[in-house]
C-alpha positions as CSV (number, residue, x, y, z in Angstrom):
1,M,-75.7,-72.6,29.3
2,K,-74.4,-75.3,27.1
3,R,-74.1,-78.8,28.6
4,Q,-70.7,-79.2,26.9
5,A,-69.3,-76.1,28.7
6,W,-70.5,-77.5,32.1
7,E,-68.9,-80.8,31.4
8,E,-65.7,-79.1,30.5
9,L,-65.7,-77.1,33.7
10,V,-66.3,-80.3,35.8
11,Q,-63.5,-82.1,34.0
12,R,-61.1,-79.1,34.5
13,L,-61.9,-79.1,38.2
14,V,-61.1,-82.8,38.3
15,R,-57.8,-82.4,36.4
16,Q,-56.8,-79.6,38.8
17,G,-57.5,-81.9,41.8
18,I,-60.2,-79.6,43.1
19,L,-62.9,-82.3,42.7
20,R,-61.9,-85.6,44.1
21,S,-65.0,-87.2,45.6
22,P,-66.6,-89.6,43.1
23,Q,-70.0,-88.8,44.5
24,V,-69.5,-85.1,44.0
25,I,-68.2,-85.5,40.5
26,Q,-71.1,-87.8,39.7
27,A,-73.6,-85.2,41.1
28,L,-72.0,-82.4,39.1
29,H,-72.3,-84.5,35.9
30,R,-76.0,-85.0,36.6
31,V,-77.0,-81.5,37.7
32,S,-75.6,-78.2,36.5
33,R,-76.2,-74.9,38.2
34,E,-78.5,-73.6,35.4
35,P,-81.8,-74.8,36.9
36,F,-81.0,-72.7,40.0
37,L,-80.0,-69.5,38.3
38,P,-82.2,-66.6,37.4
39,E,-82.6,-65.9,33.6
40,N,-80.3,-62.9,33.7
41,V,-77.3,-64.9,34.8
42,K,-77.9,-68.3,33.2
43,S,-75.3,-67.5,30.5
44,Y,-72.7,-67.2,33.2
45,G,-73.4,-70.7,34.8
46,T,-70.1,-72.2,33.7
47,I,-68.0,-69.5,35.2
48,D,-66.2,-70.7,38.3
49,S,-67.4,-67.9,40.5
50,P,-70.4,-67.3,42.8
51,L,-73.4,-65.8,41.0
52,P,-76.2,-63.6,42.3
53,I,-79.6,-65.4,42.7
54,G,-81.6,-62.5,44.1
55,S,-82.4,-60.9,47.5
56,G,-78.7,-60.3,48.1
57,Q,-77.9,-64.1,47.9
58,T,-75.4,-66.0,45.7
59,I,-75.0,-69.5,44.5
60,S,-71.6,-70.9,45.3
61,A,-68.8,-71.3,42.7
62,P,-68.5,-74.9,41.5
63,L,-65.2,-75.3,43.3
64,S,-66.6,-74.4,46.7
């Protein structure tokens, strides 16, 4: 996942009014979802959708 694509997703969610908390916005600028994703879904890390992480579990969509 490219850092620029993650930053663009965060900025889009801010513009849409989905992200409003300065603390959450700052956290998302610091940490992307990529470190928490299995290799087979890392390329989908900037999609605003839950992603499978194994054992029937998912990582939440960034807007959640």
